[in-house]
C-alpha positions in Angstrom: -130.8 153.9 143.5 -127.6 154.5 145.3 -129.3 156.8 147.8 -131.9 154.1 148.4 -129.3 151.5 149.1 -127.4 153.9 151.5 -130.6 154.5 153.4 -130.9 150.8 154.2 -127.7 149.6 155.9 -128.5 145.9 155.3 -128.7 146.5 151.6 -125.5 148.4 151.6 -123.7 145.5 153.3 -125.2 143.1 150.8 -124.1 145.2 147.9 -120.6 145.5 149.4 -120.5 141.8 150.0 -121.4 141.1 146.4 -118.8 143.5 145.2 -116.2 141.8 147.4 -117.3 138.4 146.0 -116.8 139.6 142.4 -113.4 141.0 143.2 -112.4 137.8 144.9 -113.5 135.7 141.9 -111.7 137.9 139.4 -108.5 138.1 141.5 -108.5 134.4 142.0 -108.8 133.6 138.3 -106.1 136.2 137.4 -103.8 134.8 140.1 -104.3 131.2 139.0 -103.6 132.0 135.4 -100.5 133.9 136.3 -99.2 131.1 138.5 -99.8 128.5 135.7 -98.0 130.7 133.2 -95.0 131.0 135.6 -95.1 127.3 136.1 -95.1 126.6 132.4 -92.3 129.0 131.9 -90.2 127.3 134.6 -91.2 123.8 133.5 -92.6 122.9 136.9 -94.4 119.6 137.3 -98.2 119.5 137.4 -98.4 118.3 141.0 -96.2 121.1 142.2 -98.2 123.7 140.2 -101.4 122.4 141.8 -99.8 122.8 145.2 -98.8 126.4 144.6 -102.3 127.2 143.1 -104.0 125.6 146.1 -101.8 127.6 148.5 -102.7 130.8 146.6 -106.4 129.9 146.7 -106.3 129.2 150.5 -104.5 132.5 151.3 -106.8 134.5 149.0 -109.8 132.9 150.6 -108.5 133.7 154.1 -107.8 137.3 153.1 -111.3 137.8 151.6 -113.0 136.0 154.4 -111.4 138.4 156.9 -112.5 141.4 154.8 -116.0 139.9 154.6 -116.2 139.5 158.4 -115.0 143.1 158.9 -117.6 144.2 156.4 -120.3 142.5 158.5 -119.4 144.8 161.3 -117.8 142.3 163.7 -115.3 144.2 165.8 -111.6 144.1 165.2 -111.0 143.0 168.8 -113.2 140.0 168.4 -111.5 138.9 165.2 -108.0 139.4 166.6 -108.8 137.4 169.7 -110.2 134.6 167.6 -107.2 134.6 165.2 -104.6 134.8 167.9 -106.1 131.8 169.6 -106.1 129.8 166.3 -102.5 130.8 165.6 -101.4 129.9 169.1 -102.8 126.4 168.8 -101.4 126.0 165.3 -98.0 127.3 166.5 -97.8 124.7 169.2 -99.0 121.9 166.9 -96.6 122.8 164.1 -93.6 123.3 166.3 -93.0 119.5 166.2 -93.2 119.6 162.4 -90.8 122.5 161.9 -88.6 120.8 159.3 -91.6 119.8 157.2 -93.1 123.3 157.4 -89.7 124.9 156.5 -89.4 122.5 153.5 -92.9 123.3 152.3 -92.4 127.1 152.6 -89.0 126.7 150.9 -90.8 124.9 148.1 -93.0 128.0 147.5 -90.0 130.2 147.5 -88.2 127.9 145.1 -91.2 128.1 142.8 -90.9 131.8 142.5 -87.2 132.7 142.9 -85.1 129.6 142.2 -82.8 130.4 139.2 -82.4 126.8 138.1 -84.9 124.6 136.2 -85.4 120.9 135.6 -82.6 119.8 133.4 -80.0 122.3 134.6 -76.7 121.0 136.1 -76.0 122.3 139.6 -73.5 121.8 142.4 -74.6 122.4 146.0 -72.0 124.2 148.2 -71.1 121.5 150.6 -67.6 121.2 152.2 -67.2 117.4 152.5 -69.6 115.9 150.0 -70.0 116.1 146.2 -73.6 117.0 145.8 -74.0 117.8 142.2 -76.0 116.7 139.2 -78.8 117.4 136.8 -82.1 118.5 138.4 -84.6 115.7 137.7 -87.5 117.1 139.7 -88.5 119.7 142.2 -91.1 118.4 144.7 -92.7 119.9 147.7 -90.0 118.7 150.1 -87.0 117.8 148.0 -84.9 118.7 144.9 -84.0 115.5 143.1 -80.6 115.4 141.4 -79.1 112.8 139.1 -75.4 112.5 140.0 -73.0 111.7 137.2 -72.7 108.2 138.6 -76.5 107.7 137.9 -77.5 107.8 141.5 -80.5 110.0 142.5 -79.8 112.5 145.3 -82.7 113.9 147.3 -81.8 117.2 148.8 -84.2 119.1 151.1 -85.7 122.4 149.8 -84.8 124.3 152.9 -81.1 123.4 152.6 -81.2 124.2 148.9 -82.2 127.7 149.7 -79.6 128.0 152.5 -76.7 126.5 150.7 -77.5 127.5 147.1 -76.4 125.9 143.9 -74.0 127.0 141.2 
């Protein structure tokens, strides 16, 4: 059977594509379950968990789409030209949105490596201001703190990673 498939290149490509599809589905399910487990362990909100899972799904789909295109025999030079054109356009378009992009990427990093959880008391290392309180929520763009006065402080994720809390 394998020799027959190898004798027909189209069937070989179809078999490899099906194998790649099965690997994609299995990896996606395992990844989603792992991310949900991490989110439950860190007491992350449902909306934030959905965002992280969606980002994982998009990146996994992109990776497996690239592998699939390579499997079809489209040349590396053609793919690299296409992808570099897309990234050039996206780079110019996102340059104006740099702070938003940095906060979203910081949100992903906070999801995985931030040592504090909702309910923990932290103090952000600022010279002139008292930015401290209990973490109320960690959103895609901000960490929300309840100051001892009762005020809610919204602190950007990118600055939270840069300044740190203690």
